[in-house]
C-alpha positions in Angstrom: 0.0 0.0 0.0 1.5 3.3 -1.1 1.5 6.2 1.4 2.3 9.9 1.0 3.0 11.7 4.2 2.7 15.5 4.2 3.5 17.5 7.3 0.8 20.0 8.1 1.0 23.4 9.6 2.0 23.6 13.3 0.0 25.8 15.6 1.5 25.8 19.1 -0.9 27.6 21.4 -0.5 27.2 25.2 -3.1 26.2 27.6 -6.1 24.6 25.9 -7.7 22.3 23.4 -6.0 23.8 20.3 -5.1 21.9 17.2 -1.3 21.5 17.5 -0.5 19.6 14.3 -1.9 17.7 11.4 -0.4 14.8 9.5 -2.0 13.7 6.3 -2.0 10.1 5.3 -3.3 9.6 1.8 -4.0 5.9 1.5 -4.1 4.8 -2.1 -5.2 1.3 -1.7 -8.1 0.3 -4.0 -9.2 -2.2 -1.4 -9.4 0.2 1.5 -10.7 3.1 -0.6 -9.9 5.7 2.0 -8.1 9.0 2.6 -7.1 9.7 6.2 -5.4 12.4 8.3 -4.4 12.6 11.9 -5.4 15.7 14.0 -3.7 16.3 17.3 -5.3 18.4 20.1 -4.1 19.8 23.4 -6.7 18.8 26.0 -6.9 19.2 29.8 -7.6 16.4 32.2 -7.9 18.5 35.3 -11.3 17.9 37.0 -12.2 21.6 37.2 -11.8 22.2 33.4 -13.5 18.9 32.5 -16.4 19.8 34.7 -16.7 23.2 33.1 -16.5 21.7 29.6 -19.2 19.2 30.6 -21.5 21.7 32.1 -23.8 23.9 30.0 -22.4 27.5 30.0 -18.9 28.6 30.8 -18.7 28.9 34.5 -15.8 27.3 36.5 -16.0 26.7 40.2 -12.7 25.4 41.5 -13.7 24.5 45.0 -17.1 22.9 44.2 -15.9 20.9 41.2 -12.3 19.9 42.1 -13.4 16.3 42.3 -16.4 16.5 40.1 -17.5 13.6 37.9 -16.7 14.8 34.4 -18.8 12.2 32.5 -20.8 13.5 29.7 -24.6 14.0 30.3 -26.7 11.2 28.9 -28.2 13.5 26.2 -24.7 14.3 24.9 -23.6 10.7 24.5 -22.8 10.4 20.8 -25.7 8.8 18.9 -28.1 9.0 21.9 -30.2 11.8 20.4 -30.3 10.1 17.0 -31.5 6.8 18.4 -34.2 8.5 20.5 -35.3 10.6 17.4 -35.4 7.5 15.2 -37.7 5.8 17.7 -39.8 8.9 18.0 -40.6 9.2 14.3 -41.0 5.5 13.6 -44.8 5.6 13.8 -44.7 8.1 10.9 -42.6 5.8 8.8 -45.0 3.0 9.5 -48.2 5.0 8.8 -50.3 4.1 5.8 -50.1 7.1 3.4 -53.7 6.5 2.3 -55.1 6.4 5.8 -53.4 7.8 8.9 -50.2 9.5 7.6 -50.3 13.3 8.3 -49.8 15.7 5.3 -46.5 17.1 6.8 -44.9 13.6 7.4 -42.4 14.1 4.6 -41.2 17.4 6.1 -40.9 15.9 9.5 -39.0 12.9 8.3 -36.6 14.9 6.2 -35.6 16.8 9.3 -35.3 13.6 11.3 -33.2 12.0 8.6 -30.7 14.9 8.8 -30.5 14.7 12.6 -30.2 10.9 12.7 -27.7 10.6 9.8 -24.6 8.6 10.9 -22.5 11.7 10.2 -24.0 13.4 13.3 -22.8 10.7 15.7 -19.3 11.0 14.2 -19.2 14.7 14.6 -20.5 14.3 18.2 -17.6 11.9 18.8 -15.1 14.5 17.4 -16.6 17.2 19.6 -16.2 15.1 22.7 -12.7 14.0 21.9 -11.4 17.4 20.8 -12.8 18.9 24.0 -11.2 16.3 26.3 -14.4 14.6 27.4 -13.5 11.3 25.9 -9.9 10.1 26.6 -10.3 7.0 24.5 -8.5 7.2 21.1 -11.2 7.9 18.5 -11.3 7.5 14.7 -13.8 9.5 12.8 -14.6 7.6 9.5 -16.7 9.9 7.3 -18.6 8.3 4.5 -19.0 10.1 1.2 -22.4 8.4 0.7 -23.6 9.3 4.2 -22.5 12.9 3.7 -24.3 13.1 0.4 -27.5 11.9 2.1 -26.8 14.2 5.0 -26.5 17.3 2.8 -29.6 16.3 0.8 -31.7 15.8 4.0 -30.6 19.2 5.3 -31.6 20.8 1.9 -35.0 19.0 1.9 -35.8 19.8 5.5 -34.9 23.5 5.0 -37.0 23.7 1.8 -40.0 22.0 3.4 -39.7 23.9 6.8 -39.2 20.5 8.4 -37.2 21.8 11.3 -40.2 23.6 12.9 -42.6 20.8 12.1 -40.3 18.2 13.7 -40.0 20.4 16.7 -43.8 20.7 17.1 -44.0 16.9 16.6 -41.4 16.2 19.3 -43.0 18.7 21.7 -46.3 17.0 21.3 -44.8 13.6 21.9 -43.1 14.9 25.1 -46.3 16.5 26.3 -48.2 13.2 25.7 -45.5 11.2 27.4 -44.9 9.1 24.3 -41.1 10.1 24.1 -39.1 7.1 25.2 -36.0 9.2 26.1 -37.1 12.5 27.7 -33.7 14.0 28.1 -32.6 13.3 24.5 -35.9 14.5 23.2 -35.6 17.7 25.1 -32.1 18.3 23.8 -33.4 17.7 20.2 -36.2 20.2 20.7 -33.7 22.8 22.0 -31.4 22.2 19.1 -34.3 22.6 16.6 -35.3 25.9 18.2 -31.7 27.2 17.8 -31.4 25.9 14.3 -34.7 27.5 13.2 -33.4 30.9 14.5 -30.0 30.4 12.9 -31.3 29.5 9.5 -33.9 32.2 9.5 -31.1 34.7 10.2 -28.8 33.2 7.5 -31.5 33.6 4.9 -32.2 37.1 6.4 -35.7 36.4 7.7 -37.2 36.8 4.2 -35.7 40.3 3.7 -35.3 39.4 0.0 -37.1 40.7 -3.1 -38.4 37.8 -5.1 -39.3 38.5 -8.8 -41.2 35.8 -10.7 -41.1 37.0 -14.3 -43.2 35.5 -17.1 -40.7 34.8 -20.0 -43.5 35.2 -22.6 -44.0 38.9 -21.6 -40.6 39.3 -20.0 -39.9 42.9 -20.9 -43.3 44.4 -20.0 -43.6 42.2 -16.8 -40.1 43.0 -15.6 -40.3 46.7 -16.5 -43.6 47.0 -14.6 -42.2 45.3 -11.4 -38.9 47.2 -11.5 -40.6 50.5 -12.1 -42.9 49.9 -9.2 -40.2 48.6 -6.8 -37.3 50.9 -7.7 -39.3 53.9 -9.1 -37.4 53.9 -12.4 -38.5 55.8 -15.5 -39.7 53.7 -18.5 -36.5 54.2 -20.4 -34.3 53.4 -17.5 -36.4 50.3 -16.7 -35.9 49.2 -20.4 -32.1 49.4 -20.0 -32.2 47.4 -16.8 -34.4 44.7 -18.4 -32.1 44.3 -21.4 -29.1 43.9 -19.1 -31.0 41.5 -16.9 -31.8 39.3 -19.9 -28.0 39.1 -20.6 -27.2 38.3 -17.0 -29.7 35.5 -16.8 -28.1 34.1 -19.9 -29.5 31.9 -22.6 -31.9 29.2 -21.8 -35.6 29.8 -21.1 -36.9 28.1 -17.9 -38.9 25.0 -18.5 -41.9 26.4 -16.8 -41.7 29.7 -18.7 -41.0 31.8 -15.6 -37.7 33.3 -14.5 -37.3 33.3 -10.7 -34.9 36.0 -9.4 -33.9 36.8 -5.8 -32.2 40.0 -4.7 -31.1 41.1 -1.3 -33.0 44.2 0.0 -30.8 44.8 3.1 -27.9 43.3 5.0 -28.7 40.5 7.3 -27.3 37.1 8.1 -26.4 34.5 10.7 -23.9 35.8 13.3 -22.0 33.1 15.2 -21.5 33.0 19.0 -18.2 34.7 18.5 -19.6 37.4 16.2 -18.7 36.3 12.7 -21.4 36.9 10.1 -22.5 34.5 7.3 -25.3 35.5 4.9 -27.1 34.1 1.9 -25.9 36.2 -1.0 -28.8 35.6 -3.2 -28.8 37.3 -6.6 -27.1 40.6 -6.0 -28.5 43.3 -8.3 -27.0 46.8 -8.5 -28.9 49.5 -10.3 -27.4 52.6 -11.8 -29.7 53.8 -14.6 -27.3 56.6 -15.8 -24.3 54.3 -16.1 -23.2 52.7 -19.4 -24.2 49.3 -17.8 -27.3 50.1 -15.8 -27.5 46.7 -14.1 -24.9 44.5 -12.5 -26.1 41.1 -11.4 -24.3 38.2 -9.7 -25.6 34.7 -9.7 -26.0 32.6 -6.6 -23.1 30.4 -5.5 -25.0 27.3 -4.5 -21.8 25.5 -3.5 -21.1 28.2 -0.9 -24.7 28.3 0.2 -24.6 24.5 0.8 -21.5 24.6 2.9 -22.8 27.6 4.8 -26.0 25.8 5.7 -24.0 22.8 7.0 -22.0 25.4 9.0 -25.2 26.8 10.5 -26.4 23.2 11.3 -23.2 22.2 13.1 -23.0 25.6 14.9 -26.6 25.0 16.3 -25.7 21.4 17.3 -22.6 22.5 19.2 -24.2 25.7 20.7 -27.0 23.6 22.1 -24.5 21.2 23.7 -22.1 23.8 25.0 -24.1 27.0 25.6 -21.2 29.4 25.9 -22.1 33.0 26.4 -22.6 34.7 23.0 -21.5 38.0 21.6 -24.1 40.8 21.9 -24.3 40.9 18.1 -24.8 37.2 17.7 -27.9 35.5 16.4 -28.1 33.5 19.6 -28.0 36.7 21.8 -30.6 38.5 19.6 -32.8 35.4 19.7 -32.7 35.4 23.5 -33.5 39.1 23.7 -36.3 38.9 21.2 -37.7 35.7 22.6 -37.2 34.0 19.2 -35.8 30.7 20.5 -39.1 29.2 21.5 -39.0 27.8 25.0 -35.2 27.6 25.1 -33.7 30.3 27.4 -30.4 28.5 28.0 -28.2 30.5 25.6 -27.0 33.7 27.3 -25.5 37.0 26.1 -21.9 37.7 27.1 -21.5 40.4 29.8 -17.9 41.1 30.9 -19.2 42.5 34.2 -20.6 39.1 35.3 -18.2 36.8 33.4 -15.0 35.1 34.6 -13.7 35.6 31.0 -12.8 39.1 30.2 -13.3 40.8 26.8 -9.6 40.4 25.7 -9.9 36.7 26.5 -13.3 36.5 24.7 -11.5 37.8 21.6 -8.6 35.3 22.2 -11.1 32.4 22.3 -12.4 33.4 18.9 -8.9 34.0 17.5 -7.7 30.5 18.5 -10.9 28.9 17.4 -10.5 30.6 14.0 -6.9 29.1 13.7 -8.1 25.6 14.6 -10.9 25.7 12.0 -8.6 27.1 9.3 -5.9 24.4 9.9 -8.5 21.6 10.3 -10.5 22.5 7.2 -7.3 23.0 5.2 -5.9 19.6 6.2 -9.3 17.9 5.5 -9.4 19.6 2.2 -6.0 18.2 1.3 -7.2 14.7 1.8 -10.4 15.0 -0.2 -8.8 17.0 -3.0 -5.5 15.1 -3.0 -3.9 14.1 -6.3 -5.1 10.5 -6.4 -8.0 8.4 -7.5 -9.6 9.3 -4.2 -10.0 12.9 -5.1 -13.6 14.2 -5.1 -14.8 15.6 -8.3 -17.8 17.1 -6.5 -16.6 20.5 -5.1 -19.9 20.9 -3.2 -19.5 17.7 -1.3 -15.8 18.5 -0.7 -16.8 21.8 0.9 -19.5 20.1 3.0 -16.9 17.7 4.4 -14.2 20.2 5.3 -16.8 22.6 6.7 -18.4 20.0 9.0 -15.0 18.8 10.4 -13.6 22.3 10.7 -16.6 23.7 12.5 -16.7 20.8 14.9 -13.1 21.3 15.8 -13.7 25.0 16.2 -16.6 24.6 18.6 -14.6 22.2 20.8 -11.8 24.7 20.9 -14.2 27.5 21.9 -15.5 25.5 24.8 -12.2 24.3 26.2 -10.4 27.6 25.7 -13.2 29.4 27.5 -13.1 27.0 30.4 -9.4 27.3 30.6 -9.6 31.1 31.0 -12.5 30.8 33.5 -10.8 28.1 35.6 -7.4 29.9 35.7 -9.2 33.1 36.8 -11.1 31.2 39.5 -7.9 29.4 40.6 -6.2 32.7 41.1 -9.1 34.1 43.0 -9.3 31.1 45.3 -5.4 30.7 45.5 -6.0 27.1 44.4 -3.1 24.9 43.3 -4.5 23.3 40.2 -2.5 21.4 37.5 -3.3 23.0 34.2 -0.7 21.1 32.2 -2.3 20.0 28.9 -2.2 16.6 27.3 -2.1 15.6 23.6 -5.0 13.7 22.1 -4.9 12.3 18.6 -7.9 11.9 16.3 -7.8 10.2 12.9 -10.3 11.6 10.4 -10.8 9.6 7.2 -13.0 9.9 4.2 -14.3 6.7 2.5 -16.5 6.0 -0.4 
């Protein structure tokens, strides 16, 4: 079996669960059909930090938790939520479509398929290992077929509004005491509440102008809508329509209608740390007096797909970890505007009441950015390597590197935060705590 070993970038960062090195192993065996890489993390085994990482939020209590049991709560055991959810929706799968199957069953099952996909359990294992909660050596074997199904299920659930319908279904089951695993079901409901808010923000809550233009009467129809919307003169609207036809390019839609989307105002999903991601839509710039009155950019669906996966993994990890969020974040705004349903656990960061100060808050984000960058890059090298294993599908490649990179990022956020919180508390309490980090290795592979 041939091997090509490539040394990855080295990021030496003291004190927490940071990615310290990557080693790529490209396995070119037709029998194994696998590309693999090793990721190494610095993790802490001190009970105080482990207890902080385990607990929701980011508070560290040295005295109370010095000997705390740092086992992961039952709802956070990898695969636990997926198993409970599969059981919860089984009656829908068994229902007779002609008799007792509800009309929204397909939407509910699309969302359940995404949340119960084998990829989720693997990302959960990566989160636990990279945050130091699981000391057992772990291998994350990602399947291209599972990831393809995963991405399609997310797309279908988002298109069908399956997230909210699954949440209502799960809430009803919990209220009727038909949920076999109450803790896992509650965690799923919380994640769905967060995911709904995050996706709504990413797609800017509907703050887009949608133009459905009949191609048979394209010029008059488009001129009328543009004149009404943008208050253009008839001659200026004609120039815009001519340019718009060129931007659309060529083929007439099968149903005879052009569907255009343009952003009306800035929006987007803002992560816990304050980074903004937004659906770009079809960006249209109007300047009637210019030589080219209209500039239009088409939607990058590959980027949209990876962004939606990012939003999904962010919601999963934020529901698990519940770190204080930046004031500008979607989580914080959702809490303040009561847009997270019955889920009040996410809190807004306030330096006055936090053990982690603003400079350290920024440092958490900085180091998490570094980890995500290195992890995504290393993963991308495997799946785009120069071999028969290389993915020809760029959309799938971006989904894989985004999912792994964001999972590593979220683990780093949690442990980095807890390190700062625990060292501050140790100083305050004059406690003699051993904060020496340990190295934990994770092998991430991509198979057919």
